[in-house]
C-alpha positions in Angstrom: 18.5 82.2 3.6 21.6 81.4 5.7 22.5 77.7 5.4 23.7 76.0 8.5 26.6 73.5 8.2 26.2 70.7 10.7 28.4 67.8 11.9 27.2 64.3 12.4 27.2 64.7 16.2 24.1 63.8 18.1 23.3 67.4 18.9 23.7 68.6 15.3 21.6 65.7 14.0 18.8 66.7 16.3 19.0 70.2 15.0 18.8 68.8 11.4 15.9 66.6 12.3 14.0 69.5 13.8 14.4 71.4 10.6 12.9 68.5 8.6 10.0 68.2 11.0 9.1 71.9 10.7 9.1 71.9 6.9 12.7 72.8 6.1 15.3 71.3 3.8 18.4 69.4 4.9 21.1 68.0 2.6 22.5 64.8 3.9 25.0 62.0 2.9 23.9 58.6 1.6 26.0 55.8 0.2 25.2 56.9 -3.3 25.2 60.7 -3.5 24.2 63.5 -1.2 20.4 64.1 -1.0 18.3 67.2 -0.4 15.7 66.1 2.0 12.3 67.3 3.3 9.3 65.8 5.0 7.9 63.4 2.3 4.4 63.8 3.6 4.4 67.6 3.5 3.5 68.8 0.0 4.9 72.3 0.8 8.3 70.7 1.7 8.4 68.9 -1.6 7.6 72.0 -3.5 10.5 73.7 -1.6 12.8 70.9 -2.9 11.8 71.5 -6.5 12.3 75.2 -6.1 15.7 74.9 -4.5 17.0 72.7 -7.2 15.2 74.3 -10.1 13.8 70.8 -10.8 10.9 70.1 -13.1 7.9 69.3 -10.9 7.0 66.2 -12.9 10.3 64.5 -12.0 9.3 62.3 -9.0 11.2 62.4 -5.7 12.5 59.3 -3.9 11.1 58.7 -0.4 13.8 57.6 2.1 12.9 55.4 5.1 14.9 54.1 8.0 12.7 51.1 8.9 11.0 48.5 6.6 7.8 48.9 8.6 7.2 52.3 7.1 6.5 50.7 3.7 3.0 49.8 4.9 2.3 53.4 5.6 3.4 54.6 2.1 2.6 51.8 -0.4 -0.9 50.5 -1.2 0.7 47.1 -2.2 4.0 45.5 -1.1 4.3 42.4 -3.2 6.3 39.4 -2.1 9.0 39.9 -4.7 9.4 43.5 -3.6 9.7 42.4 0.0 12.3 39.8 -1.0 14.4 42.5 -2.7 14.0 44.9 0.3 15.1 42.3 2.8 18.1 41.2 0.6 19.4 44.7 -0.3 18.2 47.3 2.2 19.8 49.3 3.6 21.5 49.8 0.3 21.5 51.6 -3.1 18.1 50.4 -4.4 14.8 52.2 -4.9 11.5 50.3 -5.3 8.5 51.9 -7.2 5.2 50.7 -5.8 1.6 51.9 -5.9 1.2 54.8 -3.4 -1.3 55.4 -0.6 -3.1 58.8 -0.5 -0.9 59.8 2.5 1.9 60.4 0.0 1.2 63.8 -1.7 1.2 64.2 -5.4 3.8 66.9 -4.9 6.2 64.3 -3.8 5.5 61.8 -6.6 5.4 64.2 -9.5 1.7 63.6 -9.9 2.2 59.8 -10.3 0.0 57.2 -8.5 3.3 55.4 -7.6 5.9 56.1 -4.9 9.6 55.5 -5.2 11.0 54.3 -1.8 14.5 53.3 -0.6 16.4 52.8 2.7 19.9 54.3 2.5 22.9 52.6 4.0 24.7 55.7 5.3 24.5 55.8 9.2 23.9 59.7 9.2 21.1 59.3 6.7 19.4 56.6 8.8 19.8 58.6 11.9 18.4 61.8 10.3 15.3 59.9 9.1 14.8 58.2 12.4 15.1 61.4 14.5 12.8 63.3 12.1 10.0 60.8 12.7 8.9 61.0 9.1 9.9 59.6 5.7 12.2 62.0 3.9 11.8 62.9 0.1 15.2 63.6 -1.4 16.6 63.9 -4.9 20.3 64.6 -5.3 21.4 67.8 -3.6 22.5 69.7 -6.6 21.1 72.3 -8.9 19.0 70.5 -11.5 21.2 69.3 -14.4 24.5 69.7 -12.6 26.7 66.7 -11.7 25.4 64.9 -8.6 27.3 65.7 -5.4 29.4 63.1 -3.7 30.9 65.4 -1.0 29.3 68.1 1.2 31.5 70.7 -0.4 29.7 70.0 -3.8 26.4 70.7 -2.1 27.7 74.0 -0.7 28.8 74.9 -4.2 25.3 74.5 -5.6 22.9 75.0 -2.7 24.4 77.4 -0.2 21.5 79.8 0.6 19.0 77.4 -0.9 18.9 74.7 1.8 18.3 75.3 5.5 21.2 73.0 6.5 23.9 70.7 5.1 25.2 67.7 7.1 29.0 67.5 6.6 29.2 63.8 6.4 31.7 61.5 4.7 32.2 61.3 1.0 29.8 59.0 -0.7 31.2 55.5 -1.4 28.9 54.5 -4.3 29.3 57.5 -6.4 26.1 57.1 -8.6 22.5 57.2 -7.7 20.5 54.1 -6.6 19.0 51.6 -9.0 15.3 52.2 -9.4 13.2 49.2 -10.0 9.5 49.2 -11.0 7.7 46.6 -8.9 4.2 47.5 -10.1 4.0 44.7 -12.7 4.5 41.0 -12.6 8.2 41.2 -13.5 10.7 43.7 -12.1 12.0 46.4 -14.6 14.8 48.8 -14.0 13.9 52.4 -14.6 17.3 53.8 -13.6 20.4 51.6 -13.7 22.8 51.6 -10.7 25.0 49.4 -8.6 22.3 46.8 -8.0 22.3 45.1 -11.4 19.6 43.1 -13.2 21.7 39.9 -12.6 21.5 40.6 -8.8 17.8 41.1 -9.0 17.4 37.8 -10.9 19.6 36.1 -8.4 17.5 37.2 -5.5 14.1 36.7 -7.1 14.6 33.9 -9.6 12.8 35.8 -12.3 14.0 37.8 -15.4 14.8 41.5 -14.8 15.5 43.9 -17.7 15.7 47.7 -18.4 12.8 49.9 -19.4 13.2 50.6 -23.1 12.8 54.4 -22.3 16.4 54.4 -20.7 18.1 52.6 -23.6 18.4 55.7 -25.8 18.1 59.5 -25.7 15.4 60.9 -23.4 12.0 61.5 -25.1 10.7 65.0 -24.4 7.1 63.6 -24.4 7.9 60.9 -21.8 6.1 60.9 -18.4 8.9 59.9 -16.2 8.2 57.0 -13.8 11.5 57.6 -12.0 14.2 60.3 -11.6 16.7 60.5 -14.4 14.5 59.1 -17.2 13.5 62.3 -19.0 15.7 65.4 -18.4 19.4 66.1 -19.1 21.4 65.3 -16.0 24.8 65.3 -14.6 26.1 68.0 -17.1 29.3 69.9 -16.5 29.7 73.5 -17.7 32.5 72.3 -20.1 31.8 70.7 -23.4 32.1 67.0 -22.9 32.9 64.4 -25.6 33.0 60.7 -25.3 35.2 58.3 -27.4 34.3 54.6 -27.8 36.3 51.8 -29.2 39.3 49.6 -28.4 41.2 51.0 -25.4 44.6 51.7 -26.8 43.1 53.3 -29.9 40.8 55.5 -27.9 43.6 56.5 -25.6 45.7 57.6 -28.7 42.8 59.5 -30.2 42.0 61.3 -26.9 45.7 62.3 -26.4 45.8 63.7 -30.0 42.6 65.6 -29.5 43.7 67.0 -26.1 46.9 68.3 -27.7 44.8 70.0 -30.5 42.4 71.6 -28.0 45.2 72.9 -25.8 47.0 74.3 -28.9 43.8 76.3 -29.4 44.0 77.7 -25.9 41.2 75.5 -24.5 41.7 74.2 -21.0 41.2 70.5 -21.5 40.5 67.7 -19.0 40.9 64.0 -19.8 38.9 61.3 -18.0 39.9 57.6 -18.4 39.1 54.9 -15.8 40.6 51.4 -15.3 37.2 49.8 -14.6 33.5 50.5 -14.0 33.7 50.7 -10.2 36.5 53.3 -10.3 34.4 55.2 -12.9 31.3 55.0 -10.6 33.2 56.3 -7.6 35.0 59.2 -9.4 32.8 60.3 -12.3 30.8 63.0 -10.6 33.7 64.2 -8.5 35.8 64.5 -11.7 33.2 66.4 -13.5 32.9 68.9 -10.7 36.7 69.3 -10.4 36.8 70.0 -14.1 34.1 72.7 -13.6 36.0 74.2 -10.5 39.2 74.4 -12.6 37.5 76.2 -15.4 37.8 73.4 -18.0 36.5 74.3 -21.5 36.6 70.7 -22.9 36.3 67.3 -21.2 37.5 64.3 -23.3 36.4 60.9 -21.8 36.9 57.3 -22.7 33.6 55.5 -22.9 33.2 52.3 -20.9 32.5 49.0 -22.7 28.8 48.3 -21.9 29.3 44.5 -21.6 28.7 44.4 -17.9 25.9 46.0 -15.9 27.8 48.4 -13.7 29.6 49.8 -16.8 26.2 50.2 -18.4 25.0 52.2 -15.3 28.0 54.5 -15.4 27.6 55.0 -19.2 24.0 56.0 -18.6 25.4 59.0 -16.6 28.4 59.6 -19.0 26.1 59.8 -22.1 23.7 62.3 -20.4 26.7 64.3 -19.1 28.0 64.6 -22.6 24.6 65.2 -24.2 25.0 62.0 -26.1 28.1 63.4 -27.8 30.0 60.2 -28.5 32.3 59.1 -31.3 33.3 55.6 -32.3 37.0 55.4 -33.1 
C-alpha cells in the first residue's frame, strides 16, 4: 500500500474523508496524540485498524465524534452526569465509556457491550469527522507497544505503507492520551488517567471520582480491558528504560553516575528529566521516539512525584514504557 501524505487544506481533507467513507484508514492529529482512524460503524474498517497496528483485538477502540448529537446514535444511555461532563470538557481530552447501541460493531469495542466516545479539540480532527459523515474509531497511530505519536513524522515512521493516508497536521499539544472515564455506574471511575483529572471531574459533577484499581499496578494478563491502555504493555522504546525515584537532587546525582557508567561500557545513553508534569506530558513520547531514532541503548529517567494528578497520569505512561523497571534511591 502506498500511503498518501495530505495537508490540512480543504481539498486534501475531502480526500481524507472519502478514504474513511469507503473503508480506508487515515491517521490524523488530535490535541492528545495522532490517531489512526476508520469508520467506527464498519467492522471491516475496525479490523483493518487492529491489523495495521498489530493491536490485540480485545483492546477496545475509541469512537471520535464532532457533534454531541451523535451520542444518541451510539450510546444506549447517556446519563445526566455524562452529559454534564461532555458539555463542560468537549471538545477536549476526555473519553466517556457508555453502554453501546447495536449499531456500534463488536469489532470496534473489542467485544464489549460498552462504547468509548470522545470529541477531540483539534480543528483538523473535527473537520475530518464532519466531512466523513460518520464517527471515526481511532487508537493512537503507532505500531502496538511503541511510544504514541505526537507528530505526523512519528506516524510515518511506524505506519508508512500500513495506512491509506496521513494528515500532516500540527504537533499535538497535550502529549498523552485522553482521560477515559467509565460512566456506566452510579459514580464515575477513571480507567485511563490523563489531563482531565479526578479533581476536575469532581468539580464538574460534585461527586467523588477515583481510579479503577486495575490501573494502580502492573497490568493483569487475565484482565478483560474496559478501555485502551489497561492491559497490554504500551509506550515502549526499543532501548532499555530505567526509572529512578526519590528526592530530586539525589536522583539527579544517581542518574548522572549511572549514565557515566553506561557510557563507559560503550552504551549510548539518554537521560530524561523534566521540571514539572506538564512538561513531561508534552515531551515524553517525543523524547522516547528521539532516543529510538538516535539508537539509544539505555534511557535513564527521573520519575515524577505522584502527588498530583497530571504527574500520576504521566507516571502511568513512564512505568509502562520502562516495563515497571523503577528503583527508589
